Backbone bond lengths (Angstrom), bond angles and torsions (degrees), N, CA, C in turn:
res aa  C-N    CA-C-N  psi(-1)  N-CA   C-N-CA  omega(-1)  CA-C   N-CA-C  phi
1 X - - - 1.468 - - 1.418 112.03 -
2 X 1.315 117.09 141.61 1.473 127.79 -177.25 1.511 107.92 -124.85
3 X 1.404 111.82 146.41 1.492 118.48 179.28 1.547 105.30 -130.65
4 X 1.261 110.50 121.07 1.572 118.53 177.79 1.519 106.13 -98.49
5 X 1.370 113.93 96.06 1.456 119.16 -176.99 1.520 112.99 -52.10
6 X 1.403 120.17 -44.04 1.424 124.70 -171.35 1.590 110.73 -62.12
7 X 1.396 112.09 -37.30 1.459 108.84 -175.37 1.486 108.60 -114.61
8 X 1.346 118.88 14.68 1.490 123.12 176.21 1.594 109.13 50.71
9 X 1.307 117.75 40.83 1.435 122.91 -178.13 1.596 105.31 -105.95
10 X 1.245 121.64 123.58 1.424 127.71 175.37 1.533 108.33 -106.79
11 X 1.329 118.12 130.09 1.414 125.70 -178.09 1.455 114.26 -119.84
12 X 1.370 120.93 132.13 1.435 121.63 -179.84 1.506 110.61 -139.94
13 X 1.274 116.92 131.90 1.535 119.64 170.92 1.471 107.07 -94.12
14 X 1.316 112.78 129.13 1.513 120.78 -177.52 1.630 110.36 -70.67
15 X 1.324 119.64 111.97 1.393 119.88 169.95 1.494 121.89 -65.33
16 X 1.245 123.96 157.83 1.479 118.29 -174.75 1.582 113.44 -65.42
17 X 1.320 120.24 -22.34 1.418 121.63 177.21 1.527 117.01 -70.48
18 X 1.351 111.64 -16.92 1.429 114.68 177.15 1.637 115.44 -106.39
19 X 1.310 114.24 15.11 1.455 123.95 -179.07 1.499 105.50 -63.73
20 X 1.391 117.94 132.38 1.446 118.93 171.00 1.485 112.35 90.51
21 X 1.344 120.63 -8.00 1.527 122.73 178.44 1.475 109.38 -90.73
22 X 1.381 117.16 142.31 1.412 118.08 -177.31 1.535 111.94 -56.56
23 X 1.372 114.33 137.25 1.436 122.77 -168.52 1.588 108.62 -66.65
24 X 1.307 118.56 -38.84 1.419 116.67 178.06 1.588 114.13 -63.82
25 X 1.318 114.20 -31.76 1.468 115.46 174.78 1.475 112.75 -70.32
26 X 1.326 114.77 -41.40 1.528 121.04 177.50 1.531 109.99 -52.44
27 X 1.435 111.71 -49.48 1.440 112.11 -173.07 1.524 116.74 -73.99
28 X 1.453 113.45 -31.39 1.358 122.34 -177.14 1.674 108.52 -70.27
29 X 1.335 112.71 -29.18 1.516 113.17 -175.98 1.542 104.25 -93.77
30 X 1.312 124.27 -20.43 1.413 127.82 -177.80 1.520 115.52 -86.17
31 X 1.328 112.43 -44.46 1.521 119.54 -174.99 1.583 107.74 -100.57
32 X 1.308 110.55 123.58 1.478 116.42 -177.15 1.521 106.82 -66.78
33 X 1.413 118.30 136.10 1.420 127.39 175.15 1.398 120.68 82.83
34 X 1.364 116.00 11.15 1.425 119.86 -177.75 1.590 107.06 -115.48
35 X 1.295 115.84 113.32 1.564 114.72 -179.06 1.430 107.53 -93.34
36 X 1.309 116.34 162.78 1.488 122.52 -175.45 1.594 106.83 -63.17
37 X 1.358 121.78 -38.16 1.446 123.85 -178.34 1.506 106.60 -66.46
38 X 1.350 121.33 -41.43 1.403 127.57 -179.74 1.579 109.42 -59.26
39 X 1.485 112.21 -45.07 1.385 116.37 178.57 1.428 118.42 -64.55
40 X 1.362 112.48 -32.92 1.430 115.49 172.30 1.476 121.60 -52.49
41 X 1.388 109.95 -37.37 1.464 125.83 177.17 1.511 108.27 -60.96
42 X 1.374 110.85 -44.92 1.520 118.42 -172.03 1.544 107.31 -66.94
43 X 1.370 115.74 -40.12 1.452 121.23 178.97 1.499 106.49 -55.80
44 X 1.313 118.94 -44.85 1.504 124.53 -177.59 1.543 113.80 -69.77
45 X 1.305 112.39 -15.60 1.499 116.67 -177.56 1.469 113.00 -107.62
46 X 1.363 116.96 18.52 1.473 128.30 -179.29 1.524 111.14 51.07
47 X 1.347 122.11 40.07 1.284 124.88 179.29 1.634 118.53 -104.93
48 X 1.393 104.79 8.66 1.565 109.64 175.23 1.487 106.74 -124.32
49 X 1.329 112.55 132.20 1.415 121.62 178.87 1.559 114.62 -120.81
50 X 1.300 120.60 147.60 1.399 121.90 178.33 1.573 103.85 -125.27
51 X 1.299 114.36 114.10 1.534 123.16 -177.54 1.552 108.78 54.65
52 X 1.380 114.69 40.61 1.474 122.49 170.73 1.511 111.13 88.69
53 X 1.334 119.57 -11.56 1.416 120.52 178.67 1.489 114.34 -97.79
54 X 1.418 120.28 131.12 1.441 123.57 177.08 1.531 111.21 -47.19
55 X 1.347 117.92 132.61 1.339 121.75 176.17 1.632 111.51 -115.24
56 X 1.348 116.53 110.83 1.460 121.81 -175.61 1.526 113.14 -99.37
57 X 1.275 111.89 -14.39 1.481 119.59 -177.70 1.510 115.77 -71.54
58 X 1.269 115.61 99.31 1.520 123.98 -171.19 1.597 109.92 -60.55
59 X 1.371 115.69 -19.91 1.496 113.83 -175.20 1.464 104.36 -117.77
60 X 1.333 121.54 29.67 1.446 126.01 173.14 1.513 110.25 -62.67
61 X 1.360 109.98 145.39 1.469 119.22 -179.73 1.453 112.56 -104.13
62 X 1.345 115.56 138.86 1.539 121.24 177.33 1.545 111.83 -59.61
63 X 1.242 122.42 142.94 1.376 130.84 175.95 1.471 113.05 -124.57
64 X 1.377 114.96 125.86 1.456 117.53 -178.42 1.484 115.09 -52.31
65 X 1.342 117.89 132.39 1.451 119.41 176.54 1.521 112.15 91.80
66 X 1.302 125.16 -15.62 1.345 127.62 175.83 1.469 113.33 -67.74
67 X 1.340 118.43 145.99 1.408 120.16 172.42 1.638 109.74 -107.82
68 X 1.402 111.90 120.06 1.309 118.36 179.42 1.483 111.08 -106.71
69 X 1.396 115.37 135.82 1.470 120.63 173.56 1.499 111.96 -120.46
70 X 1.271 110.75 140.39 1.503 116.58 -179.24 1.571 105.01 -123.13
71 X 1.395 113.71 125.55 1.482 119.75 175.82 1.537 104.75 -95.20
72 X 1.272 115.06 109.19 1.537 120.55 -179.93 1.466 109.60 -89.95
73 X 1.309 121.88 118.99 1.538 123.40 -178.47 1.432 105.59 -60.86
74 X 1.397 113.64 153.06 1.494 120.96 167.07 1.455 112.19 -51.05
75 X 1.394 116.38 121.60 1.458 114.68 -175.10 1.515 113.93 -66.41
76 X 1.393 110.18 134.34 1.493 115.76 174.49 1.466 112.09 -76.39
77 X 1.301 117.94 153.30 1.449 112.53 176.74 1.532 115.08 -67.72
78 X 1.336 119.05 110.82 1.354 125.21 -169.73 1.557 107.40 -67.29
79 X 1.407 112.49 126.62 1.432 123.11 177.82 1.609 106.36 -83.84
80 X 1.250 116.66 96.73 1.563 118.98 177.34 1.542 104.76 -76.67
81 X 1.270 117.69 102.04 1.478 121.20 -176.95 1.539 113.09 -85.12
82 X 1.172 122.63 144.91 1.426 127.72 165.68 1.527 108.63 -73.61
83 X 1.422 116.34 126.48 1.375 116.22 -179.53 1.604 105.67 -132.18
84 X 1.359 111.68 141.85 1.431 120.93 -179.87 1.537 110.53 -76.38
85 X 1.312 109.77 74.32 1.597 117.67 179.92 1.548 106.65 -100.41
86 X 1.259 117.40 131.29 1.532 118.55 177.45 1.564 108.37 -65.08
87 X 1.345 114.75 129.69 1.415 121.72 179.66 1.566 109.70 -118.55
88 X 1.307 114.03 137.92 1.512 113.48 175.74 1.526 106.76 -96.39
89 X 1.379 111.24 98.84 1.459 120.06 -178.79 1.476 111.20 -92.38
90 X 1.332 114.59 117.19 1.536 119.09 -173.48 1.594 107.86 -84.38
91 X 1.258 111.03 -34.02 1.499 116.64 -177.40 1.475 108.29 -154.90
92 X 1.354 112.58 149.57 1.497 118.19 177.62 1.499 108.89 -159.99
93 X 1.456 112.63 135.51 1.527 120.44 168.79 1.433 108.15 -138.51
94 X 1.410 118.55 -157.68 1.421 120.45 -174.63 1.620 108.15 -79.04
95 X 1.290 118.41 -11.19 1.473 118.82 -173.45 1.501 113.38 -112.34
96 X 1.363 116.87 -33.17 1.466 118.69 -172.43 1.546 111.00 -145.22
97 X 1.320 111.94 162.77 1.526 122.15 174.27 1.606 102.54 -131.01
98 X 1.202 110.81 149.10 1.607 120.84 161.95 1.429 108.35 -121.56
99 X 1.273 110.71 120.69 1.529 119.26 -176.44 1.522 109.08 -117.32
100 X 1.363 112.69 139.11 1.482 124.51 177.28 1.556 108.70 -93.31
101 X 1.304 115.96 92.30 1.568 119.44 -173.44 1.528 108.10 -77.12
102 X 1.334 115.38 134.74 1.505 117.78 173.41 1.549 108.59 -80.35
103 X 1.327 108.52 152.62 1.586 115.87 172.19 1.564 107.37 -58.52
104 X 1.263 114.71 147.44 1.411 121.18 -179.43 1.593 119.15 85.96
105 X 1.312 114.57 -4.85 1.523 119.63 175.97 1.500 104.95 -97.71
106 X 1.411 111.99 132.75 1.528 123.71 170.35 1.525 103.71 -78.34
107 X 1.519 110.87 145.01 1.449 112.66 -178.39 1.510 114.30 -79.65
108 X 1.303 117.69 -39.95 1.461 121.16 177.43 1.544 114.78 -134.62
109 X 1.302 114.21 160.52 1.506 116.12 179.47 1.581 114.90 -66.52
110 X 1.378 112.90 144.39 1.507 117.91 170.47 1.452 105.31 -156.22
111 X 1.356 117.71 166.65 1.497 116.56 -178.39 1.537 111.95 -50.77
112 X 1.302 112.34 128.50 1.548 116.64 -178.77 1.540 111.52 97.70
113 X 1.321 114.49 -24.28 1.523 120.76 -179.76 1.484 110.43 -124.99
114 X 1.341 117.85 51.95 1.472 117.45 -174.55 1.486 116.14 -79.27
115 X 1.284 114.35 -15.19 1.521 119.58 -176.59 1.553 108.26 -129.75
116 X 1.334 109.67 163.79 1.509 115.32 173.30 1.549 116.14 73.77
117 X 1.363 118.62 12.50 1.471 124.62 -177.98 1.545 105.99 -87.46
118 X 1.324 110.60 166.38 1.461 116.95 168.06 1.479 116.91 -54.85
119 X 1.312 116.42 -43.95 1.446 125.54 178.96 1.558 109.41 -58.55
120 X 1.319 121.49 -44.02 1.398 124.45 178.47 1.562 112.06 -57.91
121 X 1.336 110.85 -42.97 1.588 118.65 173.51 1.472 112.21 -66.02
122 X 1.251 119.96 -41.50 1.496 121.75 -179.61 1.530 109.66 -65.94
123 X 1.327 117.74 -37.87 1.431 118.11 -178.26 1.551 111.99 -61.29
124 X 1.300 113.46 -38.72 1.435 121.62 -178.80 1.523 109.55 -70.10
125 X 1.322 115.77 -40.06 1.475 118.54 -176.76 1.486 113.18 -77.80
126 X 1.407 117.32 -33.91 1.450 122.52 -170.97 1.572 111.67 -108.85
127 X 1.313 121.27 -16.57 1.394 123.88 -173.58 1.486 110.18 62.02
128 X 1.348 118.52 -132.30 1.490 120.30 177.56 1.453 115.18 -87.76
129 X 1.366 116.57 16.72 1.465 114.80 -177.86 1.565 110.43 -99.67
130 X 1.364 109.20 63.80 1.452 119.00 176.79 1.558 111.67 -135.08
131 X 1.324 119.53 145.08 1.455 114.86 -175.55 1.526 109.48 -66.88
132 X 1.374 113.46 156.95 1.465 121.40 -168.69 1.526 110.46 -106.92
133 X 1.316 116.86 -4.40 1.549 120.45 -168.58 1.468 108.43 -54.25
134 X 1.334 121.55 -45.02 1.434 123.21 -177.19 1.459 120.43 -91.76
135 X 1.384 109.99 23.55 1.533 119.24 177.78 1.469 117.25 77.09
136 X 1.356 112.30 -172.51 1.489 119.65 -173.04 1.518 114.60 -77.44
137 X 1.493 120.41 -17.47 1.342 126.70 179.26 1.519 111.01 -88.19
138 X 1.249 116.20 -22.62 1.499 120.07 -176.77 1.460 113.53 -130.32
139 X 1.303 121.35 43.53 1.363 122.84 177.36 1.582 118.41 -57.18
140 X 1.261 115.17 123.63 1.478 112.44 179.88 1.588 116.07 88.32
141 X 1.333 114.31 -17.48 1.474 117.51 -168.57 1.544 109.74 -82.81
142 X 1.197 117.76 117.45 1.528 121.29 176.23 1.477 115.54 -97.59
143 X 1.433 115.23 -35.99 1.454 121.47 174.08 1.525 109.69 -146.66
144 X 1.208 119.21 165.82 1.462 124.40 -174.54 1.517 109.86 -129.41
145 X 1.408 114.79 160.99 1.375 122.11 163.43 1.581 107.72 -131.42
146 X 1.355 113.48 162.60 1.386 116.40 -168.97 1.497 112.37 -71.29
147 X 1.385 117.33 156.59 1.397 120.02 -172.25 1.568 109.47 -53.65
148 X 1.281 115.66 -45.53 1.549 120.31 -177.49 1.489 115.48 -86.93
149 X 1.338 113.32 11.93 1.535 117.01 169.86 1.519 109.05 -105.87
150 X 1.369 113.20 138.94 1.487 117.48 -178.13 1.522 109.40 -100.16
151 X 1.296 119.42 168.73 1.397 123.98 170.18 1.476 119.51 122.48
152 X 1.274 118.02 -156.73 1.449 129.87 -160.55 1.611 110.61 -89.76
153 X 1.377 111.63 133.41 1.529 123.28 177.68 1.532 109.46 -132.92
154 X 1.294 117.95 141.75 1.463 117.47 174.50 1.576 100.90 -105.12
155 X 1.269 111.24 143.47 1.535 123.93 179.10 1.540 108.06 -132.12
156 X 1.396 112.01 137.74 1.470 114.56 -173.99 1.643 107.15 -110.02
157 X 1.394 108.84 147.48 1.454 117.91 -179.78 1.439 117.94 -94.65
158 X 1.377 114.70 -11.93 1.476 119.90 178.11 1.479 111.75 -152.36
159 X 1.258 118.93 160.44 1.428 127.55 -172.05 1.555 112.13 -60.43
160 X 1.366 116.87 -36.56 1.394 117.13 -179.34 1.488 113.43 -65.68
161 X 1.344 114.37 -44.38 1.544 121.47 170.12 1.426 110.93 -55.77
162 X 1.336 122.15 -48.67 1.432 123.13 -178.58 1.566 112.68 -54.21
163 X 1.347 110.20 -49.19 1.538 113.71 -176.82 1.492 110.52 -63.71
164 X 1.317 115.42 -31.81 1.547 117.98 -176.22 1.532 110.38 -71.73
165 X 1.385 114.51 -45.74 1.438 114.88 -179.82 1.554 112.51 -74.25
166 X 1.273 117.93 -31.69 1.535 120.16 176.28 1.516 104.03 -62.98
167 X 1.337 126.85 -44.15 1.415 122.32 175.35 1.483 114.63 -59.59
168 X 1.211 120.52 -39.21 1.509 122.45 172.05 1.432 113.36 -58.59
169 X 1.382 115.98 -41.32 1.499 116.97 177.18 1.559 105.04 -63.52
170 X 1.305 124.90 -44.01 1.385 128.10 -169.29 1.462 106.71 -67.52
171 X 1.369 120.31 -34.32 1.426 116.29 -177.40 1.567 111.90 -95.42
172 X 1.287 119.54 10.33 1.462 130.96 -179.37 1.543 116.66 58.88
173 X 1.282 113.00 31.94 1.461 121.97 176.31 1.413 119.32 -86.16
174 X 1.268 117.82 -9.26 1.597 121.38 -179.72 1.507 109.81 -87.78
175 X 1.277 117.68 138.37 1.445 122.81 -174.05 1.615 104.01 -92.68
176 X 1.349 112.18 125.47 1.370 124.09 177.33 1.501 113.36 -137.35
177 X 1.361 115.43 99.48 1.474 120.30 -176.09 1.520 108.79 -119.38
178 X 1.314 110.13 129.53 1.456 118.85 -173.31 1.602 108.28 -113.30
179 X 1.292 112.69 155.04 1.524 122.52 169.49 1.560 108.96 -104.18
180 X 1.241 116.27 135.81 1.460 119.83 -176.47 1.554 110.67 -148.47
181 X 1.321 114.74 149.15 1.451 117.22 168.46 1.472 105.54 -116.27
182 X 1.407 116.54 131.85 1.358 119.00 -179.86 1.560 111.47 -120.35
183 X 1.264 118.51 173.58 1.498 121.27 -177.75 1.563 107.60 -87.59
184 X 1.312 106.60 145.28 1.550 116.39 175.03 1.496 114.32 74.85
185 X 1.317 116.85 172.61 1.500 118.21 -175.08 1.477 107.50 -96.07
186 X 1.262 118.32 122.57 1.510 128.83 170.95 1.561 106.30 -74.68
187 X 1.305 116.24 112.14 1.476 118.02 -176.83 1.401 112.64 -71.63
188 X 1.301 121.01 -35.36 1.436 127.21 -176.14 1.605 110.46 -80.52
189 X 1.256 118.60 139.18 1.510 123.63 -178.00 1.556 111.39 -71.03
190 X 1.408 111.36 -29.02 1.461 119.26 178.55 1.532 109.59 -159.31
191 X 1.289 116.64 163.87 1.404 120.86 -179.48 1.461 112.03 -179.37
192 X 1.367 113.82 171.84 1.497 123.18 176.39 1.479 109.94 -122.81
193 X 1.367 115.32 140.81 1.434 123.29 177.50 1.452 106.89 -116.45
194 X 1.375 116.74 119.96 1.404 123.04 -179.97 1.565 109.85 -123.76
195 X 1.293 116.81 123.76 1.409 122.47 -177.88 1.565 115.27 -173.03
196 X 1.262 118.97 128.40 1.509 119.96 -179.71 1.570 109.15 -63.24
197 X 1.270 112.84 137.18 1.543 118.47 -177.05 1.536 106.49 -110.40
198 X 1.307 113.64 130.40 1.442 121.65 172.09 1.592 111.05 -150.69
199 X 1.239 116.78 -169.77 1.444 121.32 179.16 1.464 109.15 -64.43
200 X 1.462 118.67 131.36 1.444 120.49 179.63 1.420 112.60 -69.96
201 X 1.305 123.33 113.80 1.414 128.88 -177.28 1.629 112.36 -60.05
202 X 1.304 117.15 -19.28 1.483 121.40 179.94 1.484 111.89 -97.58
203 X 1.415 115.26 -7.58 1.495 112.58 -173.67 1.574 97.91 -162.45
204 X 1.301 117.62 100.23 1.479 120.71 -178.55 1.475 114.67 -70.18
205 X 1.285 116.52 -8.04 1.487 117.66 175.25 1.497 113.19 -77.67
206 X 1.293 120.47 -10.63 1.387 124.82 -173.26 1.508 114.89 -123.18
207 X 1.276 121.86 171.52 1.399 124.99 159.54 1.534 112.75 -103.13
208 X 1.277 115.59 168.82 1.545 115.60 -176.30 1.545 103.59 -159.37
209 X 1.263 113.89 167.79 1.433 123.90 166.39 1.542 108.56 -75.63
210 X 1.321 113.37 122.42 1.514 119.90 -170.63 1.491 109.71 -124.93
211 X 1.401 115.71 157.56 1.345 118.69 174.80 1.526 118.15 -85.11
212 X 1.340 112.16 -33.07 1.492 119.50 176.32 1.515 112.35 -121.11
213 X 1.275 121.40 152.64 1.431 125.47 171.50 1.522 121.48 71.02
214 X 1.288 111.42 10.58 1.519 115.59 178.16 1.501 114.69 -102.41
215 X 1.275 116.90 -179.07 1.487 119.28 179.89 1.468 110.46 -117.11
216 X 1.400 121.47 136.86 1.460 120.59 -177.83 1.420 116.91 -52.10
217 X 1.359 119.53 135.09 1.377 127.09 178.85 1.559 113.71 -140.32
218 X 1.324 112.01 135.32 1.499 118.65 -177.10 1.497 108.31 -131.56
219 X 1.293 116.17 124.48 1.543 122.71 171.61 1.469 111.76 -126.43
220 X 1.450 114.69 132.01 1.366 119.07 179.23 1.560 108.41 -106.69
221 X 1.327 125.52 140.80 1.466 121.82 176.12 1.518 106.26 -135.72
222 X 1.343 101.38 162.55 1.553 117.46 179.16 1.566 113.63 -142.81
223 X 1.250 118.11 123.94 1.469 122.68 -178.84 1.474 111.72 -64.14
224 X 1.339 118.03 133.38 1.445 121.53 175.46 1.626 110.62 -107.58
225 X 1.279 113.23 -42.90 1.465 119.00 177.01 1.508 111.23 -152.21
226 X 1.229 114.38 151.71 1.555 123.46 176.82 1.442 115.12 -119.92
227 X 1.303 122.30 132.27 1.391 129.28 -176.74 1.577 112.37 -120.85
228 X 1.318 114.22 12.21 1.537 114.65 -178.97 1.476 114.13 87.04
229 X 1.300 115.64 -75.33 1.400 119.29 174.31 1.564 118.55 -82.45
230 X 1.317 112.01 -13.60 1.490 118.65 -178.79 1.507 106.65 -141.49
231 X 1.383 114.20 156.53 1.435 120.86 178.90 1.624 107.84 -131.15
232 X 1.320 114.64 129.16 1.479 117.83 172.50 1.505 108.55 -94.14
233 X 1.372 111.39 132.42 1.502 114.41 -175.71 1.513 113.16 -146.85
234 X 1.271 116.26 167.01 1.478 126.11 172.45 1.647 106.83 -108.51
235 X 1.300 108.51 129.55 1.505 116.65 178.40 1.537 109.20 -118.60
236 X 1.269 114.26 128.95 1.491 116.29 -179.08 1.602 105.78 -119.43
237 X 1.385 104.78 131.40 1.578 114.82 -177.43 1.559 106.49 -83.63
238 X 1.282 111.06 130.19 1.538 116.95 162.85 1.551 110.41 -94.41
239 X 1.382 111.90 -36.17 1.481 113.27 172.99 1.573 104.85 -118.49
240 X 1.307 117.08 -175.36 1.455 119.17 -177.67 1.472 115.10 -141.15
241 X 1.454 118.53 63.28 1.466 123.68 177.68 1.501 110.05 -74.87
242 X 1.284 110.28 169.00 1.520 115.22 179.76 1.512 107.47 -71.01
243 X 1.348 121.05 130.72 1.346 126.18 177.38 1.476 113.34 62.31
244 X 1.308 121.17 25.78 1.418 126.03 -164.71 1.520 110.49 -61.96
245 X 1.275 121.66 -50.67 1.561 125.09 -178.38 1.536 103.41 -63.53
246 X 1.262 121.39 -47.35 1.498 122.72 -169.20 1.511 103.03 -69.53
247 X 1.403 127.11 -40.27 1.429 125.84 -177.80 1.609 107.24 -72.00
248 X 1.246 121.16 -42.55 1.522 121.75 -173.44 1.544 105.71 -72.82
249 X 1.305 122.30 -35.04 1.505 116.87 178.59 1.483 110.40 -72.62
250 X 1.313 119.59 -36.92 1.475 122.41 175.52 1.544 106.90 -62.86
251 X 1.305 119.42 -37.63 1.486 117.88 -172.02 1.567 110.62 -70.20
252 X 1.331 117.97 -27.12 1.492 122.62 173.33 1.519 112.27 -92.71
253 X 1.380 116.33 15.15 1.442 122.94 169.24 1.554 109.04 72.32
254 X 1.333 118.75 32.07 1.450 124.54 173.77 1.503 110.13 -136.63
255 X 1.311 117.50 65.08 1.501 120.82 -176.29 1.534 104.62 -63.48
256 X 1.452 109.78 166.71 1.493 114.05 -178.59 1.465 108.11 -81.12
257 X 1.361 111.59 148.27 1.543 120.02 180.00 1.489 100.06 -65.57
258 X 1.508 114.24 139.45 1.383 120.20 175.94 1.529 117.56 84.46
259 X 1.316 117.81 -6.79 1.460 123.19 -176.77 1.550 110.81 -93.86
260 X 1.389 116.42 92.86 1.422 120.51 -173.16 1.529 111.15 -79.38
261 X 1.240 118.83 -7.75 1.494 121.98 172.68 1.559 113.43 -77.42
262 X 1.308 110.67 -48.71 1.455 115.90 -177.65 1.616 116.30 -100.06
263 X 1.312 109.79 -11.19 1.498 117.16 179.19 1.453 112.54 -124.47
264 X 1.432 114.74 -156.57 1.473 119.54 178.02 1.567 115.59 -63.55
265 X 1.261 115.81 143.98 1.522 119.09 -178.86 1.480 107.91 -63.60
266 X 1.338 118.03 -35.49 1.533 114.95 -177.42 1.508 107.39 -90.26
267 X 1.410 109.19 128.59 1.469 114.33 176.08 1.557 112.65 -78.54
268 X 1.294 114.90 145.97 1.531 112.80 179.21 1.561 108.15 -122.46
269 X 1.310 112.21 172.46 1.479 117.32 173.77 1.393 113.37 64.22
270 X 1.403 123.61 16.63 1.458 123.19 172.43 1.582 111.75 87.05
271 X 1.460 118.31 6.64 1.403 118.30 -174.41 1.611 108.70 -79.86
272 X 1.307 114.93 127.78 1.411 118.83 -179.82 1.529 111.13 -94.49
273 X 1.360 119.23 -8.68 1.532 121.96 178.61 1.536 102.66 -147.96
274 X 1.328 110.94 -168.69 1.486 115.95 172.78 1.434 107.68 -77.69
275 X 1.334 116.29 135.70 1.451 121.57 -176.67 1.571 111.63 -85.42
276 X 1.393 111.88 83.89 1.375 121.09 -171.56 1.619 108.82 -144.69
277 X 1.292 115.74 121.00 1.428 122.87 -172.29 1.535 111.00 -133.17
278 X 1.268 115.45 120.50 1.562 120.85 176.19 1.529 107.10 -75.01
279 X 1.237 117.05 96.73 1.492 125.50 -166.97 1.588 111.58 -91.65
280 X 1.268 116.23 -36.66 1.491 118.37 -175.29 1.551 109.39 -133.17
281 X 1.302 114.45 139.75 1.517 122.83 -174.99 1.446 106.38 -146.11
282 X 1.392 114.01 119.82 1.450 118.32 -178.93 1.560 110.50 -135.24
283 X 1.345 118.19 143.40 1.320 121.27 176.53 1.532 115.86 -157.60
284 X 1.277 121.13 167.18 1.459 122.00 172.37 1.508 111.99 -84.94
285 X 1.330 118.14 125.36 1.374 121.28 -170.73 1.575 107.59 -67.67
286 X 1.321 119.91 131.48 1.467 123.44 -167.07 1.507 107.16 -69.15
287 X 1.185 127.40 -18.22 1.518 126.40 177.14 1.475 115.34 -101.44
288 X 1.470 119.73 -55.80 1.370 123.96 179.90 1.478 118.23 -74.47
289 X 1.352 115.50 -22.45 1.523 118.27 -177.84 1.512 110.64 83.16
290 X 1.406 121.18 -5.92 1.349 125.09 -177.48 1.580 112.56 -77.28
291 X 1.305 116.33 133.96 1.396 121.63 175.02 1.557 109.33 -74.28
292 X 1.369 116.52 122.96 1.417 123.65 178.59 1.485 114.24 -121.30
293 X 1.376 113.89 135.67 1.457 114.63 -174.78 1.558 109.11 -134.20
294 X 1.306 116.16 135.72 1.543 120.54 -172.68 1.544 102.69 -123.95
295 X 1.437 107.94 158.32 1.419 112.57 178.69 1.563 106.89 -137.55
296 X 1.301 116.24 143.85 1.504 118.82 -177.49 1.630 102.67 -120.02
297 X 1.332 111.40 130.67 1.547 114.58 174.87 1.504 109.92 -71.37
298 X 1.412 113.40 160.86 1.443 117.31 177.40 1.472 111.26 -53.73
299 X 1.372 122.40 141.49 1.501 119.48 167.75 1.527 109.54 -71.41
300 X 1.311 108.51 165.83 1.458 116.29 -171.01 1.598 112.19 -61.79
301 X 1.427 117.70 -41.83 1.506 116.78 172.76 1.427 117.67 -60.21
302 X 1.295 116.40 -38.24 1.535 121.83 179.51 1.510 107.70 -66.24
303 X 1.339 114.75 -45.72 1.532 114.89 -172.42 1.480 113.27 -73.15
304 X 1.418 114.03 -22.11 1.426 118.98 -179.37 1.604 109.06 -76.18
305 X 1.331 116.79 -39.68 1.493 118.74 169.85 1.441 111.61 -55.95
306 X 1.376 114.77 -51.73 1.473 118.67 -174.13 1.490 114.43 -61.70
307 X 1.370 116.27 -35.27 1.402 119.97 174.32 1.511 113.70 -70.24
308 X 1.218 118.17 -35.09 1.403 123.70 170.77 1.455 115.50 -55.23
309 X 1.324 116.73 -44.03 1.495 124.24 176.50 1.495 109.41 -64.71
310 X 1.306 117.71 -41.88 1.437 123.48 -175.99 1.627 107.96 -66.99
311 X 1.367 117.51 -41.21 1.334 122.15 174.20 1.478 116.56 -56.35
312 X 1.328 107.07 -48.88 1.603 115.94 179.37 1.484 110.88 -61.02
313 X 1.338 116.96 -31.52 1.424 123.60 -177.63 1.519 112.69 -82.18
314 X 1.266 114.05 -8.99 1.438 122.81 177.74 1.573 111.01 82.49
315 X 1.301 118.23 30.47 1.431 117.56 177.61 1.611 116.65 -107.08
């Protein structure tokens, strides 16, 4: 993939492994910052070409060997609006907030996701009392969780708090424990998965454990319940790479239930998303120096899937 900064033209040759996948999905997963909804607009503006010919078909499929070019308009200054979005605030003081994010909510605005994000809600709730280190699109955001992952996030109200918590993330001292349901029976009661994470060389839509070019990643896990075809577990992050738990569990052949990107396309057991919930978050308060830990109960959809597995197992 090449990027011509002067003309804002992005060019991509479709590799064999992406043949037959919808083109908007290929582009959204391959090119940082382009959502599928934003790409749909570009199709309608004649800004996407395949082998030099304008492509207006929004459901077009990628074809191996084709050269796809995307003309990205000069970015308009994004107006990050404050929105009165209900937020589940678990804790708040003058320095930090802990928010319980629902599945389906994007953390910060991006092209195609300008409204309805956690940041939009935070701006309404906090006004200008958010740290500025990550710029106007990510005020207060120290770390993120995926759109379809639920659970706890810490948010900072000033730059001093942001730097302190970012340092704790860097030295792996923040507690982040997740609840997950994975496919098949994990034989070991507990274990550690170590493997550098980078772009999957066989599928550029995903990340993977790679030999070269990745970043170190460590995930610890502990089995909570077994259901034969599924395992309910707790996963604790030592590092925090993109999709880390999803990638590591898929790497050991136990992808998350409901995760169509790293597991089977067809979801089972009633899961409408990947069964991953950020359940426990702990850190040293940036001002008081006190260790604080918070816990989020399982959301309704996760609990419903888990209860269904228990009923099927006769529990």
